[in-house]
Residue frames relative to the residue before (quaternion, step in Angstrom):
aa qw qx qy qz dx dy dz
M 1.0000 0.0000 0.0000 0.0000 0.00 0.00 0.00
T 0.0692 -0.7842 0.6164 0.0163 3.50 -1.13 0.75
R 0.0324 -0.7652 0.6429 0.0148 3.59 -1.00 0.85
L 0.1173 -0.8038 0.5827 0.0240 3.56 -0.67 1.14
V 0.1156 -0.7979 0.5915 0.0132 3.53 -0.60 1.23
K 0.1630 -0.7757 0.6032 0.0887 3.57 -0.98 0.90
Y 0.2593 -0.7597 0.5835 0.1232 3.52 -1.19 0.76
G 0.5719 -0.5843 0.4542 0.3539 3.53 -1.20 0.55
S 0.6978 -0.4983 0.3149 0.4069 3.56 -1.23 0.43
R 0.7520 0.3245 -0.1939 0.5400 3.58 1.11 -0.60
G 0.5384 -0.6528 0.3898 0.3633 3.54 1.28 0.25
G 0.4566 0.7301 -0.4267 0.2764 3.61 1.24 0.23
Y 0.7912 0.0975 -0.0747 0.5991 3.57 1.18 -0.32
S 0.1392 -0.7714 0.6153 0.0830 3.54 -1.28 0.38
Y 0.0194 0.7854 -0.6187 0.0006 3.56 -1.20 0.47
C 0.5208 -0.6192 0.4956 0.3158 3.56 -1.25 0.56
E 0.2092 -0.7916 0.5628 0.1139 3.60 -0.53 1.14
R 0.8120 0.0507 -0.0020 0.5815 3.56 0.90 -0.89
L 0.0112 -0.7521 0.6584 0.0273 3.49 -1.25 0.66
E 0.0052 0.7730 -0.6335 0.0336 3.56 -0.78 1.04
D 0.0677 0.8153 -0.5688 0.0851 3.55 -0.38 1.22
D 0.7571 -0.3935 0.2521 0.4566 3.61 -1.20 -0.36
E 0.6845 0.4857 -0.2890 0.4605 3.61 1.25 -0.06
A 0.8103 -0.1322 0.1523 0.5502 3.61 0.86 -0.85
N 0.4251 -0.6599 0.5606 0.2638 3.53 -1.44 0.01
Y 0.0776 -0.8254 0.5586 -0.0264 3.61 -0.57 1.21
L 0.0790 -0.7671 0.6361 0.0270 3.53 -1.14 0.82
F 0.1877 -0.7845 0.5848 0.0860 3.58 -0.73 1.09
E 0.1571 -0.7646 0.6214 0.0673 3.56 -0.72 1.12
R 0.3231 -0.8070 0.4616 0.1768 3.56 -0.09 1.32
T 0.6745 0.5060 -0.3061 0.4419 3.60 0.92 -0.85
E 0.7201 0.4003 -0.2414 0.5128 3.57 1.19 -0.49
N 0.2924 -0.7700 0.4992 0.2690 3.57 1.31 -0.23
A 0.5456 0.6008 -0.3855 0.4391 3.57 0.96 0.98
I 0.2445 -0.7316 0.6188 0.1487 3.53 -1.17 0.72
Y 0.1508 -0.7818 0.6020 0.0603 3.54 -0.82 1.05
I 0.2007 -0.7486 0.6226 0.1083 3.53 -0.93 1.04
N 0.1104 -0.8565 0.5041 -0.0138 3.56 -0.44 1.26
N 0.6093 -0.5458 0.4279 0.3844 3.56 -1.31 0.35
H 0.7980 0.3844 -0.1459 0.4407 3.54 0.88 -0.99
R 0.4588 -0.6137 0.5628 0.3101 3.49 -1.34 0.40
M 0.6394 -0.5651 0.3553 0.3815 3.56 -1.21 0.39
W 0.0617 -0.7488 0.6547 0.0826 3.53 -1.32 0.39
R 0.5881 -0.5882 0.4211 0.3617 3.56 -1.23 0.50
E 0.5819 -0.6202 0.4093 0.3305 3.56 -1.03 0.87
D 0.7286 0.4097 -0.2504 0.4883 3.60 0.98 -0.75
L 0.4508 -0.7242 0.4016 0.3332 3.58 1.37 0.17
S 0.3462 0.6886 -0.5490 0.3235 3.59 1.08 0.61
V 0.6102 -0.5863 0.3948 0.3579 3.58 -1.22 0.54
R 0.4190 -0.6890 0.5256 0.2711 3.56 -0.91 0.86
R 0.2316 -0.7618 0.5935 0.1176 3.54 -0.88 1.00
L 0.2601 -0.7239 0.6139 0.1776 3.55 -1.38 0.38
P 0.5861 -0.6060 0.4024 0.3569 3.60 -1.05 0.67
T 0.6941 0.4630 -0.2713 0.4799 3.61 1.21 -0.43
D 0.3831 0.7343 -0.4915 0.2691 3.63 1.17 0.13
G 0.4632 -0.6917 0.4888 0.2608 3.55 -1.06 0.85
S 0.6720 -0.5300 0.3293 0.3989 3.58 -1.20 0.40
E 0.6437 0.5263 -0.3494 0.4320 3.62 0.94 -0.76
L 0.6531 0.4931 -0.3248 0.4742 3.59 0.94 -0.84
R 0.6560 0.5159 -0.3228 0.4464 3.60 0.87 -0.87
E 0.6770 0.4896 -0.3056 0.4567 3.61 0.86 -0.89
F 0.6635 0.4898 -0.3302 0.4592 3.62 0.91 -0.77
L 0.6516 0.5012 -0.3329 0.4620 3.61 0.93 -0.79
S 0.6301 0.5279 -0.3330 0.4620 3.62 1.01 -0.74
M 0.6389 0.5299 -0.3080 0.4649 3.56 1.07 -0.82
V 0.6934 0.4808 -0.2818 0.4568 3.58 0.85 -0.97
E 0.7552 0.4010 -0.2117 0.4734 3.57 0.94 -0.91
G 0.4363 -0.7518 0.4135 0.2712 3.53 1.32 -0.12
R 0.7424 0.3046 -0.2333 0.5493 3.57 1.17 0.51
E 0.4839 -0.6593 0.4924 0.2979 3.53 -1.16 0.57
D 0.2914 -0.7200 0.5982 0.1973 3.57 -1.20 0.52
E 0.3143 -0.8045 0.4822 0.1465 3.58 -0.73 1.04
M 0.3440 0.7532 -0.5043 0.2451 3.59 1.18 0.24
T 0.4035 -0.6715 0.5602 0.2692 3.59 -1.14 0.65
Y 0.2102 -0.8073 0.5449 0.0850 3.59 -0.73 1.06
V 0.1509 -0.7855 0.5981 0.0498 3.54 -1.18 0.74
S 0.5957 -0.5439 0.4345 0.4007 3.57 -1.26 0.24
S 0.3614 -0.7406 0.5326 0.1932 3.55 -1.11 0.76
E 0.3925 0.7376 -0.4724 0.2808 3.58 1.23 0.23
G 0.7588 0.3581 -0.2831 0.4645 3.52 -1.14 0.78
S 0.4383 -0.6992 0.5013 0.2602 3.57 -1.14 0.57
G 0.7873 0.3343 -0.2376 0.4604 3.56 -1.29 0.34
L 0.2787 0.7933 -0.5024 0.2015 3.60 1.03 0.67
L 0.0444 -0.7734 0.6324 -0.0059 3.56 -0.90 1.02
V 0.0718 -0.7879 0.6115 -0.0077 3.58 -0.72 1.12
I 0.0766 -0.7820 0.6183 0.0198 3.56 -0.83 1.04
S 0.0311 0.8132 -0.5775 0.0653 3.58 -0.58 1.12
R 0.2619 -0.7542 0.5844 0.1454 3.56 -1.23 0.49
Q 0.1281 -0.7845 0.6051 0.0459 3.57 -0.95 0.94
D 0.1412 -0.8096 0.5685 0.0388 3.55 -0.76 1.08
G 0.8710 0.0211 -0.0206 0.4904 3.56 -0.81 1.01
G 0.6268 -0.5718 0.3471 0.3995 3.60 1.15 0.52
E 0.6132 0.5571 -0.3469 0.4397 3.57 1.26 0.20
A 0.8613 0.0001 0.0029 0.5082 3.56 -0.71 -1.04
S 0.2380 -0.7467 0.6076 0.1290 3.54 -1.10 0.79
N 0.1266 -0.8360 0.5331 0.0298 3.58 -0.42 1.23
L 0.4658 -0.6929 0.4836 0.2627 3.52 -0.82 1.03
A 0.1804 -0.8023 0.5634 0.0800 3.57 -0.82 1.00
Q 0.8094 -0.1014 0.1266 0.5644 3.59 0.89 -0.87
V 0.0461 -0.7479 0.6615 0.0312 3.51 -1.17 0.75
T 0.1261 0.7926 -0.5852 0.1159 3.56 -0.80 1.00
H 0.2935 -0.7232 0.5880 0.2122 3.57 -1.30 0.26
Q 0.0437 0.7893 -0.6042 0.1002 3.50 -0.75 1.14
Y 0.4695 -0.7080 0.4496 0.2761 3.58 -0.74 1.06
N 0.7841 0.2035 -0.0956 0.5784 3.60 0.93 -0.93
M 0.2616 -0.8122 0.5038 0.1345 3.56 -0.12 1.29
F 0.6029 0.5976 -0.3650 0.3825 3.59 1.09 -0.60
D 0.6496 0.4992 -0.3221 0.4744 3.58 1.22 -0.32
E 0.5061 0.6581 -0.4216 0.3648 3.55 1.28 -0.17
E 0.5830 -0.6071 0.4165 0.3436 3.58 -1.01 0.82
Y 0.6794 0.5292 -0.2858 0.4204 3.58 0.98 -0.85
F 0.7261 0.3861 -0.2435 0.5142 3.58 1.25 -0.18
R 0.4984 0.6280 -0.4480 0.3955 3.58 1.19 0.40
Y 0.5280 -0.6105 0.4882 0.3319 3.53 -1.17 0.62
D 0.0380 0.7941 -0.6066 0.0053 3.58 -1.00 0.77
W 0.2887 0.7624 -0.5266 0.2412 3.57 1.10 0.66
P 0.5983 -0.6105 0.3842 0.3490 3.60 -1.07 0.68
G 0.5707 -0.5890 0.4427 0.3625 3.56 -1.16 0.47
G 0.7825 0.3304 -0.2552 0.4620 3.52 -1.15 0.65
V 0.3976 0.7241 -0.4679 0.3141 3.55 1.30 0.21
E 0.4199 -0.6904 0.5305 0.2561 3.59 -1.05 0.80
V 0.1964 -0.7669 0.6013 0.1081 3.59 -1.00 0.86
V 0.0817 -0.7980 0.5970 -0.0103 3.57 -0.71 1.17
D 0.1708 -0.7995 0.5710 0.0748 3.61 -0.49 1.14
N 0.1274 -0.8325 0.5387 0.0236 3.55 -0.34 1.32
R 0.4555 0.7239 -0.4290 0.2906 3.60 1.27 -0.02
D 0.4182 -0.6459 0.5627 0.3022 3.53 -1.21 0.52
E 0.7394 -0.4495 0.2560 0.4310 3.56 -1.26 0.18
M 0.6810 0.4862 -0.3265 0.4396 3.61 0.89 -0.76
H 0.6624 0.4728 -0.3258 0.4812 3.61 1.05 -0.58
K 0.5797 0.5498 -0.3731 0.4716 3.63 1.13 -0.53
R 0.6518 0.5127 -0.2879 0.4789 3.53 1.07 -0.85
G 0.4238 -0.7240 0.4409 0.3191 3.57 1.12 -0.70
W 0.7884 0.0904 -0.0488 0.6065 3.62 1.23 -0.13
T 0.0123 -0.7948 0.6057 0.0359 3.55 -1.28 0.22
Y 0.4599 -0.6018 0.5594 0.3367 3.50 -1.41 0.05
F 0.0807 -0.7843 0.6104 0.0756 3.56 -1.23 0.40
R 0.3228 -0.7139 0.5881 0.2005 3.52 -1.31 0.49
V 0.1941 -0.7489 0.6244 0.1076 3.50 -1.27 0.59
T 0.0759 0.7841 -0.6106 0.0812 3.56 -0.79 1.06
G 0.4013 0.7217 -0.5137 0.2327 3.58 -1.20 0.38
R 0.3272 -0.7184 0.5722 0.2222 3.54 -1.25 -0.45
I 0.1217 -0.7323 0.6608 0.1111 3.48 -1.37 0.38
G 0.7847 -0.0310 -0.0430 0.6176 3.57 -0.34 1.25
R 0.7838 -0.2733 0.2227 0.5113 3.57 -0.71 -1.05
E 0.6077 0.5841 -0.3485 0.4100 3.56 1.26 -0.09
Q 0.3934 -0.7013 0.5488 0.2285 3.51 -1.05 0.88
V 0.1573 -0.7570 0.6280 0.0877 3.57 -1.08 0.79
R 0.1330 0.7840 -0.5970 0.1056 3.58 -0.83 0.97
G 0.2057 0.7903 -0.5539 0.1624 3.55 -1.07 0.64
A 0.2666 -0.7383 0.5969 0.1662 3.52 -1.32 -0.25
G 0.0034 -0.8099 0.5866 0.0046 3.56 -1.27 0.17
R 0.3261 -0.7078 0.5838 0.2276 3.50 -1.38 -0.04
M 0.1148 -0.8195 0.5614 -0.0085 3.54 -0.85 1.04
P 0.1867 -0.7471 0.6235 0.1349 3.62 -0.69 1.02
F 0.3358 -0.7634 0.5205 0.1829 3.57 -0.97 0.85
V 0.7733 0.1834 -0.1065 0.5975 3.59 1.22 -0.49
Y 0.6554 -0.5638 0.3408 0.3692 3.51 -1.18 0.66
A 0.6140 0.5646 -0.3592 0.4186 3.60 0.98 -0.78
A 0.6813 0.5019 -0.2833 0.4513 3.58 0.99 -0.88
S 0.6008 0.5957 -0.3559 0.3968 3.59 1.16 -0.60
K 0.5640 0.6124 -0.3933 0.3901 3.59 1.17 -0.37
R 0.7707 0.3204 -0.1554 0.5284 3.57 1.00 -0.91
H 0.7802 0.2355 -0.1047 0.5699 3.54 1.16 -0.67
S 0.0645 -0.8525 0.5186 0.0075 3.54 0.55 1.22
P 0.5591 -0.6293 0.4170 0.3428 3.57 -1.11 0.60
W 0.0942 0.7681 -0.6323 0.0369 3.53 -1.13 0.70
L 0.1262 -0.7817 0.6101 0.0271 3.54 -1.26 0.55
K 0.0416 0.7749 -0.6307 -0.0010 3.59 -1.05 0.72
L 0.0465 -0.7996 0.5979 -0.0320 3.55 -0.95 1.00
R 0.1293 -0.7463 0.6428 0.1150 3.52 -1.18 0.59
V 0.1541 -0.8051 0.5715 0.0386 3.55 -0.69 1.12
G 0.8142 -0.1698 0.0599 0.5520 3.57 -0.39 1.30
E 0.6876 -0.4271 0.3700 0.4559 3.54 -0.92 -1.05
R 0.6279 0.5879 -0.3224 0.3952 3.54 1.18 0.40
L 0.8340 0.1291 -0.0359 0.5353 3.63 0.98 -0.66
E 0.0855 -0.7281 0.6717 0.1071 3.49 -1.36 0.46
I 0.1621 -0.7867 0.5928 0.0589 3.56 -0.94 0.95
A 0.0098 0.7892 -0.6139 0.0133 3.58 -0.93 0.84
D 0.0149 -0.7788 0.6270 -0.0067 3.59 -1.02 0.81
T 0.1038 0.7940 -0.5864 0.1221 3.59 -0.58 1.16
A 0.7104 -0.4295 0.3302 0.4492 3.54 -1.30 -0.03
A 0.6509 0.5254 -0.2997 0.4587 3.58 1.22 -0.52
G 0.7457 -0.3124 0.2326 0.5405 3.60 1.16 -0.43
A 0.3709 -0.6926 0.5675 0.2465 3.55 -1.34 0.14
Y 0.0658 -0.8295 0.5530 -0.0421 3.55 -0.89 1.02
I 0.1844 -0.7100 0.6627 0.1509 3.49 -1.35 0.48
H 0.0476 -0.7834 0.6197 0.0034 3.57 -0.92 1.01
D 0.4342 -0.6226 0.5541 0.3417 3.53 -1.23 0.35
V 0.7099 -0.4818 0.2936 0.4215 3.58 -1.24 0.25
D 0.6393 0.4988 -0.3352 0.4797 3.63 1.21 -0.28
G 0.5928 -0.6136 0.3543 0.3828 3.57 1.25 0.13
R 0.4922 0.6544 -0.4441 0.3637 3.62 1.19 0.11
A 0.4548 -0.6910 0.4911 0.2729 3.58 -0.86 0.98
V 0.2192 -0.7800 0.5766 0.1052 3.57 -0.85 1.00
K 0.7864 -0.1259 0.1089 0.5949 3.57 0.88 -0.98
S 0.1832 -0.7722 0.6010 0.0947 3.52 -1.26 0.49
Y 0.0906 -0.7930 0.6024 0.0101 3.56 -1.06 0.84
A 0.6797 -0.4589 0.3780 0.4295 3.53 -1.35 0.05
A 0.6035 -0.5685 0.4164 0.3730 3.56 -1.12 0.64
G 0.7627 0.3419 -0.2616 0.4827 3.56 -0.96 0.88
S 0.4278 0.7357 -0.4528 0.2658 3.60 1.23 -0.15
F 0.7472 0.3935 -0.2218 0.4875 3.60 0.95 -0.84
F 0.5458 0.5487 -0.4182 0.4755 3.56 1.26 0.31
K 0.4604 0.6541 -0.4604 0.3851 3.60 1.26 -0.03
G 0.7797 0.2534 -0.2165 0.5301 3.55 -0.83 1.02
L 0.6698 0.3998 -0.3157 0.5402 3.61 1.25 0.13
G 0.6720 -0.4778 0.3656 0.4318 3.56 -1.30 -0.06
R 0.0102 0.7638 -0.6453 -0.0016 3.53 -1.17 0.72
Q 0.0557 -0.8770 0.4768 0.0233 3.51 0.80 1.13
W 0.6048 0.5902 -0.3492 0.4049 3.54 1.12 -0.67
M 0.6402 0.5245 -0.3140 0.4652 3.60 1.29 -0.29
G 0.6635 -0.6084 0.2616 0.3481 3.56 1.29 0.19
L 0.7034 0.4030 -0.2788 0.5150 3.61 1.26 0.03
H 0.5685 -0.5654 0.4641 0.3764 3.54 -1.21 0.52
T 0.6422 -0.5612 0.3713 0.3670 3.55 -1.16 0.69
I 0.6384 0.5352 -0.3472 0.4307 3.61 0.95 -0.79
D 0.6749 0.4538 -0.3047 0.4957 3.60 1.08 -0.60
T 0.6015 0.5565 -0.3685 0.4390 3.61 1.02 -0.63
V 0.6661 0.5051 -0.2998 0.4597 3.57 0.90 -0.96
R 0.7130 0.4616 -0.2674 0.4551 3.58 0.81 -0.98
R 0.6543 0.4848 -0.3268 0.4797 3.63 1.01 -0.67
D 0.5910 0.5362 -0.3631 0.4810 3.61 1.12 -0.62
A 0.6348 0.5268 -0.3198 0.4661 3.60 1.01 -0.82
A 0.6735 0.5131 -0.2909 0.4456 3.54 0.86 -1.01
E 0.6028 0.5675 -0.3559 0.4334 3.61 1.04 -0.73
Q 0.7591 0.3382 -0.1833 0.5251 3.58 1.11 -0.65
K 0.4866 -0.7037 0.4010 0.3273 3.55 1.30 0.44
V 0.3708 0.6988 -0.5018 0.3500 3.56 1.00 0.94
C 0.3551 -0.7484 0.5199 0.2087 3.58 -0.66 1.09
F 0.0622 -0.8116 0.5808 -0.0055 3.56 -1.08 0.75
E 0.2004 -0.7320 0.6399 0.1211 3.48 -1.40 0.38
T 0.2112 -0.7855 0.5707 0.1128 3.57 -0.96 0.81
R 0.0370 -0.7885 0.6139 -0.0044 3.59 -0.89 0.94
H 0.2829 -0.7267 0.6018 0.1727 3.52 -1.08 0.81
M 0.3498 -0.7324 0.5435 0.2143 3.59 -0.81 0.98
R 0.3524 -0.7792 0.4827 0.1889 3.55 -0.19 1.31
G 0.8221 0.2185 -0.1771 0.4950 3.58 -0.94 0.95
S 0.7347 0.3382 -0.2345 0.5393 3.61 1.22 0.21
D 0.5752 -0.5777 0.4533 0.3605 3.52 -1.33 0.07
E 0.5945 0.6207 -0.3413 0.3806 3.60 1.25 -0.06
A 0.0588 -0.7368 0.6699 0.0706 3.49 -1.32 0.55
Q 0.2604 -0.7601 0.5746 0.1559 3.55 -1.21 0.50
V 0.1465 -0.7305 0.6588 0.1046 3.52 -1.20 0.71
I 0.1349 -0.7985 0.5851 0.0431 3.59 -0.59 1.17
L 0.1284 -0.7937 0.5937 0.0327 3.54 -0.62 1.19
T 0.0803 -0.8086 0.5829 0.0055 3.57 -0.85 1.01
K 0.0591 0.7540 -0.6473 0.0949 3.53 -0.86 1.07
E 0.6715 -0.5076 0.3341 0.4241 3.56 -1.24 0.42
Q 0.6276 0.5472 -0.3414 0.4361 3.61 1.18 -0.58
G 0.7458 -0.3351 0.2395 0.5235 3.59 1.13 -0.44
Q 0.5491 -0.6170 0.4827 0.2911 3.54 -1.21 -0.57
L 0.1046 -0.7394 0.6612 0.0718 3.52 -1.21 0.75
I 0.1123 -0.7787 0.6149 0.0542 3.55 -0.96 0.90
Y 0.1564 -0.7880 0.5930 0.0551 3.56 -0.63 1.18
T 0.1298 -0.7610 0.6300 0.0844 3.58 -0.86 0.95
I 0.0819 -0.8354 0.5425 -0.0331 3.56 -0.54 1.24
N 0.3210 -0.7079 0.5953 0.2037 3.54 -0.97 0.88
M 0.3360 -0.7953 0.4717 0.1791 3.55 -0.33 1.27
E 0.6800 0.4958 -0.2979 0.4506 3.63 0.96 -0.78
N 0.7365 0.3777 -0.2229 0.5150 3.57 1.03 -0.78
D 0.3468 -0.7839 0.4624 0.2270 3.60 1.32 -0.15
V 0.5786 0.5618 -0.3880 0.4462 3.59 0.88 0.93
V 0.4771 -0.5978 0.5514 0.3330 3.53 -1.34 0.41
E 0.2572 -0.7769 0.5568 0.1425 3.58 -0.82 1.00
R 0.7917 -0.1398 0.1104 0.5844 3.57 0.99 -0.79
V 0.2082 -0.7349 0.6320 0.1311 3.51 -1.33 0.44
T 0.1686 -0.7814 0.5970 0.0682 3.56 -0.71 1.12
I 0.1670 -0.8203 0.5467 0.0178 3.56 -0.72 1.16
S 0.0754 0.7704 -0.6302 0.0612 3.56 -1.00 0.89
V 0.2465 0.7495 -0.5693 0.2309 3.58 -0.25 1.32
R 0.4246 -0.6136 0.5720 0.3405 3.53 -1.40 -0.21
D 0.4090 -0.7102 0.5120 0.2572 3.59 -0.93 0.86
N 0.7123 -0.4914 0.3022 0.3999 3.55 -1.31 0.06
Q 0.6472 0.4581 -0.3195 0.5188 3.53 1.36 0.17
G 0.6062 -0.6123 0.3327 0.3833 3.55 1.29 0.31
R 0.5505 0.6092 -0.3978 0.4093 3.57 1.25 0.16
D 0.5566 -0.5755 0.4729 0.3678 3.56 -1.23 0.54
A 0.0496 -0.7836 0.6193 0.0073 3.54 -0.97 0.94
E 0.0641 0.8152 -0.5669 0.1000 3.53 0.14 1.28
G 0.1749 0.7930 -0.5714 0.1189 3.52 -1.19 0.52
E 0.2212 -0.7575 0.5985 0.1377 3.53 -1.32 -0.01
I 0.1576 -0.7576 0.6295 0.0709 3.53 -1.08 0.89
V 0.1607 -0.8031 0.5730 0.0301 3.56 -0.81 1.14
F 0.1935 -0.7761 0.5930 0.0925 3.56 -1.01 0.91
S 0.0695 -0.7854 0.6150 0.0114 3.55 -0.84 1.03
Y 0.2197 -0.8071 0.5428 0.0759 3.58 -0.69 1.17
M 0.3822 -0.7616 0.4897 0.1849 3.55 -0.87 1.06
E 0.3889 -0.7162 0.5262 0.2426 3.60 -0.73 1.01
E 0.7285 0.3514 -0.2061 0.5508 3.56 1.05 -0.78
A 0.4196 -0.7300 0.4979 0.2076 3.56 -1.20 0.59
E 0.4092 0.7238 -0.4684 0.2988 3.58 1.25 0.21
Q 0.3768 -0.7129 0.5497 0.2183 3.55 -1.07 0.79
F 0.2138 -0.7596 0.6034 0.1154 3.53 -1.17 0.64
G 0.8094 -0.1442 0.0651 0.5656 3.57 -0.19 1.24
T 0.7595 -0.3423 0.2803 0.4769 3.58 -0.96 -0.92
E 0.3717 0.7717 -0.4650 0.2237 3.58 1.27 -0.05
F 0.8100 0.2382 -0.1154 0.5233 3.57 0.90 -0.86
V 0.3448 0.6876 -0.5362 0.3475 3.54 1.01 0.94
E 0.4947 -0.6817 0.4515 0.2944 3.57 -0.78 1.00
P 0.4488 -0.6981 0.4751 0.2925 3.62 -0.81 0.91
R 0.2404 -0.7551 0.5962 0.1285 3.52 -1.27 0.57
E 0.6114 -0.5684 0.4065 0.3713 3.53 -1.16 0.62
K 0.2455 -0.7895 0.5500 0.1177 3.55 -0.89 1.01
G 0.7928 -0.0146 0.0305 0.6086 3.56 1.17 -0.47
Y 0.4007 -0.7344 0.5006 0.2223 3.56 -1.13 0.44
V 0.0534 0.7247 -0.6859 0.0392 3.50 -1.13 0.89
K 0.5363 -0.6341 0.4405 0.3409 3.58 -0.85 0.90
P 0.4592 -0.7079 0.4565 0.2822 3.61 -0.70 1.06
E 0.4511 -0.6557 0.5334 0.2865 3.55 -1.15 0.75
Q 0.4819 -0.6767 0.4724 0.2944 3.55 -1.03 0.69
E 0.6642 0.4996 -0.3062 0.4641 3.58 1.05 -0.70
E 0.4451 -0.7020 0.4870 0.2682 3.57 -0.90 0.92
M 0.5905 -0.6021 0.4169 0.3390 3.50 -1.19 0.67
G 0.2319 -0.7874 0.5394 0.1878 3.60 0.80 -0.95
M 0.6513 -0.5715 0.3392 0.3662 3.55 -1.20 0.50
L 0.5830 0.5977 -0.3920 0.3863 3.66 1.13 -0.27
W 0.3647 0.7374 -0.5024 0.2661 3.62 1.17 0.24
L 0.6085 0.5446 -0.3628 0.4489 3.61 1.10 -0.51
V 0.6238 0.5191 -0.3345 0.4792 3.57 1.10 -0.70
L 0.6500 0.5107 -0.3097 0.4699 3.60 0.95 -0.87
L 0.6238 0.5379 -0.3340 0.4582 3.54 1.05 -0.78
A 0.6850 0.4774 -0.2830 0.4719 3.61 0.90 -0.93
E 0.6709 0.4921 -0.3017 0.4655 3.59 1.07 -0.69
G 0.4725 -0.6754 0.4394 0.3570 3.57 1.22 -0.35
D 0.5752 0.6183 -0.3613 0.3954 3.61 1.26 0.24
L 0.4736 0.6744 -0.4588 0.3323 3.62 1.20 -0.07
G 0.7991 0.2395 -0.2096 0.5101 3.56 -0.79 1.06
Q 0.5340 0.6331 -0.4119 0.3799 3.56 1.26 0.00
């Protein structure tokens, strides 16, 4: 949850400009006396990566190196549950820690209560899938000569993730099936034999995870930074799209992100496979406005076999390993 409070130029008044909780994303426009409920979580106007007070030193240092500037936020330990950090930023420069506390129920905290004026107009800009709080999506595309197809379920807010947990299933050509559910993440061969098993959520690395509280553009870039992958961010002028270009010695991934809908639209892949051949491709994500199921397409995958889960996380480079032909090896 995030609550952003703004102060007047002389500090004489304050008001809640943004509130992002487990139900929705709210923006208060003071001059219009209106609250807008939007599809997307907030992002920085200059498209720099959003930091968290609990970020570790390695992540902070890598982001500073990529962006070419230091971040002055005060950082704290993330140990313990119910952590609430209140910080103040003056003039867009230094961010000074004001308070750190642990509270089991954050919704009772003063800093997360609504304090918008009475009679304010509420404008709901969300599309149907964001009003619902979750949706199904399809995955289509190819990598090299192999077709990639699949489906999944995506919660947009934390409250929806309780009943509609995220899952993903992919079939890659005639050699692999990938499944990621709340019970775990698995790789199977086409005969259904378990090849490898990972922690739940492993194949959502490098994709959107809006229910965790950050905009997709920040999730993708922070996932890249965790694996020391350099990136560049471009805003598509005249459109709602932005691109994140990830570059590694193995090749390049280009994420196209719809900023208003807060989703990954496609991932363009350009690498060399394990035989030294170019393996280019593109994966496209289509999100369903309606929640109706069509046959077995949107049935959550189930574990077909058991392999002891690996302790090491997959990380967002699983798409590179897939293109190289090394995933599951």
